[in-house]
C-alpha positions as CSV (number, residue, x, y, z in Angstrom):
1,M,143.6,99.6,97.5
2,A,146.0,97.7,99.7
3,S,144.9,96.0,102.8
4,D,145.0,98.2,105.9
5,D,146.5,95.4,108.0
6,N,149.4,94.8,105.7
7,F,149.8,98.3,104.3
8,N,153.1,98.9,102.6
9,I,153.8,102.5,101.5
10,D,156.3,101.6,98.8
11,T,154.1,99.0,97.2
12,Y,151.0,101.3,97.4
13,L,152.8,104.2,95.8
14,R,154.3,102.0,93.0
15,V,150.8,100.6,92.2
16,E,148.6,103.6,92.8
17,S,150.8,106.6,92.4
18,T,150.6,107.3,88.7
19,S,150.0,110.8,87.3
20,F,146.6,109.8,86.0
21,T,145.5,108.4,89.4
22,Q,146.8,111.4,91.3
23,D,145.2,113.9,88.9
24,K,141.9,112.0,89.0
25,E,141.9,112.0,92.8
26,A,142.8,115.7,93.0
27,E,140.0,116.6,90.5
28,R,137.5,114.5,92.5
29,I,138.2,116.4,95.7
30,L,138.4,119.8,94.1
31,A,135.0,119.3,92.4
32,L,133.5,119.0,95.9
33,A,134.7,122.5,96.8
34,D,131.9,123.9,94.7
35,K,129.3,121.8,96.6
36,A,128.5,121.5,100.2
37,A,131.9,119.9,101.0
38,N,131.1,116.8,103.1
39,P,134.2,115.4,104.8
40,L,132.8,111.9,104.3
41,E,132.8,112.5,100.5
42,V,136.2,114.3,100.5
43,L,137.8,111.2,102.1
44,D,135.7,109.0,99.8
45,L,135.0,106.5,102.6
46,D,133.3,103.2,101.9
47,H,129.6,102.4,102.2
48,K,129.5,102.0,106.0
49,P,128.8,105.6,106.9
50,W,126.2,106.0,104.1
51,L,124.2,102.8,104.5
52,L,125.0,101.6,108.1
53,G,125.7,104.8,109.9
54,K,129.1,103.5,111.1
55,L,132.4,105.2,111.1
56,E,135.5,104.4,113.2
57,E,138.6,106.5,113.8
58,K,140.8,103.7,112.4
59,D,139.0,103.9,109.0
60,I,139.4,107.7,108.9
61,K,143.1,107.5,109.6
62,A,143.7,104.6,107.2
63,T,141.9,106.4,104.3
64,Y,143.5,109.7,105.0
65,R,147.0,108.1,105.1
66,K,146.6,106.5,101.7
67,K,145.1,109.5,100.0
68,S,147.5,112.0,101.5
69,L,150.4,110.0,100.0
70,L,148.8,110.4,96.6
71,L,148.0,114.1,96.9
72,H,151.0,115.4,98.9
73,P,152.3,118.4,96.9
74,D,155.8,116.9,96.9
75,K,154.5,113.9,95.0
76,C,151.5,115.0,93.1
77,K,152.1,117.3,90.0
78,H,148.6,118.5,89.7
79,P,148.6,122.4,89.6
80,R,146.2,122.5,92.5
81,A,147.5,119.6,94.5
82,Q,148.1,121.9,97.5
83,D,144.4,122.9,97.5
84,A,143.2,119.3,97.3
85,F,145.7,118.2,100.0
86,E,144.4,120.9,102.3
87,M,140.8,119.9,101.7
88,L,141.7,116.3,102.5
89,K,143.5,117.3,105.7
90,K,140.5,119.5,106.8
91,A,138.1,116.6,106.2
92,E,140.2,114.3,108.3
93,N,140.4,116.8,111.1
94,E,136.7,117.4,111.1
95,L,135.9,113.7,111.2
96,M,138.3,113.0,114.0
97,E,136.3,115.4,116.1
98,E,133.7,113.3,117.9
99,G,131.0,115.9,118.0
100,K,131.4,116.8,114.3
101,R,131.5,113.1,113.3
102,Q,128.3,112.3,115.1
103,W,126.6,115.3,113.8
104,L,127.4,114.3,110.2
105,L,126.4,110.7,110.8
106,G,123.1,112.0,112.1
107,L,122.6,114.1,109.0
108,V,123.5,111.1,106.8
109,G,120.9,109.1,108.8
110,E,118.2,111.7,107.9
111,A,119.2,111.4,104.3
112,R,119.2,107.6,104.4
113,I,115.7,107.5,105.8
114,A,114.5,109.9,103.1
115,V,116.1,107.8,100.3
116,F,114.8,104.5,101.7
117,K,111.3,105.9,101.9
118,R,111.4,107.0,98.3
119,K,112.6,103.6,97.2
120,N,109.9,101.9,99.4
121,L,112.6,100.1,101.4
122,I,111.0,101.3,104.6
123,K,107.5,102.4,105.6
124,Q,106.7,106.1,105.3
125,N,106.3,106.5,109.0
126,A,109.6,104.8,109.8
127,T,112.2,106.7,111.8
128,T,115.2,104.3,111.4
129,T,116.8,102.1,108.7
130,N,118.2,99.6,111.2
131,N,117.9,95.9,110.2
132,I,116.8,96.7,106.6
133,P,118.2,94.2,104.2
134,L,120.6,95.8,101.7
135,P,121.5,94.8,98.1
136,D,124.6,92.5,98.0
137,P,127.6,94.7,97.0
138,E,128.9,91.9,94.9
139,K,125.8,90.2,93.4
140,A,123.9,93.5,93.0
141,S,126.7,95.9,92.8
142,Q,124.9,98.4,90.5
143,E,121.9,98.6,92.8
144,F,124.1,98.8,95.8
145,N,126.2,101.7,94.3
146,I,123.1,103.5,93.2
147,L,121.8,103.4,96.8
148,V,125.0,104.8,98.2
149,A,125.1,107.5,95.6
150,A,121.5,108.5,96.3
151,V,122.2,108.9,100.1
152,K,125.3,111.0,99.2
153,V,123.2,113.3,97.0
154,E,120.5,113.6,99.6
155,T,123.1,114.4,102.3
156,R,124.4,117.2,100.1
157,K,120.9,118.7,99.9
158,L,120.6,118.6,103.7
159,L,124.0,120.2,104.1
160,V,123.0,123.0,101.7
161,D,119.8,123.5,103.6
162,Q,121.7,123.6,106.8
163,G,124.2,126.0,105.4
164,Q,121.4,128.3,104.3
165,R,119.8,128.2,107.7
166,D,123.2,128.9,109.3
167,S,123.6,131.9,107.0
168,V,120.2,133.3,107.9
169,R,120.9,132.7,111.6
170,L,124.3,134.4,111.3
171,K,122.7,137.3,109.4
172,N,120.1,137.7,112.1
173,E,122.7,137.6,114.8
174,V,124.8,140.2,113.0
175,E,121.7,142.4,112.7
176,R,120.8,142.0,116.4
177,K,124.4,142.8,117.4
178,K,124.3,145.9,115.2
179,E,121.0,147.0,116.7
180,E,122.4,146.4,120.2
181,E,125.5,148.5,119.4
182,I,123.3,151.3,118.1
183,R,121.1,151.2,121.2
184,V,124.2,151.3,123.5
185,A,125.7,154.1,121.5
186,D,122.5,156.1,121.6
187,E,122.2,155.6,125.4
188,R,125.8,156.7,125.8
189,K,125.2,159.8,123.6
190,R,122.1,160.7,125.6
191,K,124.0,160.3,128.8
192,L,126.8,162.6,127.6
193,E,124.3,165.2,126.4
194,N,122.5,165.1,129.7
195,D,125.8,165.3,131.6
196,K,126.8,168.3,129.5
197,T,123.4,170.0,130.0
198,W,123.6,169.4,133.7
199,E,127.1,170.8,133.8
200,E,126.2,173.8,131.7
201,G,123.3,174.6,134.0
202,R,125.4,174.3,137.2
203,E,126.4,177.9,137.4
204,V,122.7,179.0,136.9
205,R,121.6,176.6,139.6
206,V,124.3,177.8,142.0
207,N,123.4,181.5,141.4
208,D,119.7,180.7,141.8
209,W,120.5,179.0,145.1
210,R,122.6,181.9,146.3
211,K,119.8,184.3,145.4
212,F,117.3,182.1,147.2
213,V,119.5,181.9,150.3
214,K,120.2,185.6,150.2
215,K,116.5,186.4,149.8
216,G,115.7,184.2,152.7
217,D,118.3,185.8,154.9
218,A,117.0,189.3,154.0
219,A,113.4,188.3,154.8
220,A,114.4,186.9,158.1
221,K,116.4,190.0,159.0
222,K,113.5,192.2,158.0
223,K,111.1,190.2,160.1
224,R,113.4,190.5,163.1
225,K,113.7,194.2,162.6
226,G,109.9,194.6,162.2
227,N,109.2,192.9,165.5
228,G,111.5,195.2,167.3
229,P,112.9,194.7,170.9
230,E,110.5,193.5,173.6
231,L,109.6,196.2,176.3
232,L,110.3,195.4,179.9
233,G,107.3,195.8,182.3
């Protein structure tokens, strides 16, 4: 690809923008839709995020700019160019979010540690890959590329696991919400039934009270009559 410092759109499109190149890039991105779509893979960034845990906004913008020129539906004739372009844009948006970017780099870091342990590049109790000598990308390009690919695959596995955990958590949250809605509905129903029962018994209670008061008045009157008037001495 052209240098980021002296990037010329016309030259880049003339060299890179062939139907074969565009279709190949569209197919590469679309193939990731069936996997745990990692924005880092969608943008096809270099080795730095995978082996060094580094990713700068300028690298995200530069890579997106070049690939978006190839995949823009007005320029790319692939039948699903629009889908590929939208995946590319979504990946760029996610990586430009600081929180999402750091979360992904953390996940890649876990994958890198797992891969380095399997390849005995670090000790089994190691918690970081900092300052680990890496294969020379020019002198040992095959070994270097295999290492990058292994970290990518391991990251996919972690993303799938994370997705499954998120699905379980979401399912549990939905079930808890449903149970809470049922509980609230039952309480509301019981309250309505109690209010209805109370209202229906109101007349009975009023009549009972009237009978009680009337009976009390009659008893008091009878008592006063039974005692009779006091006689004067």
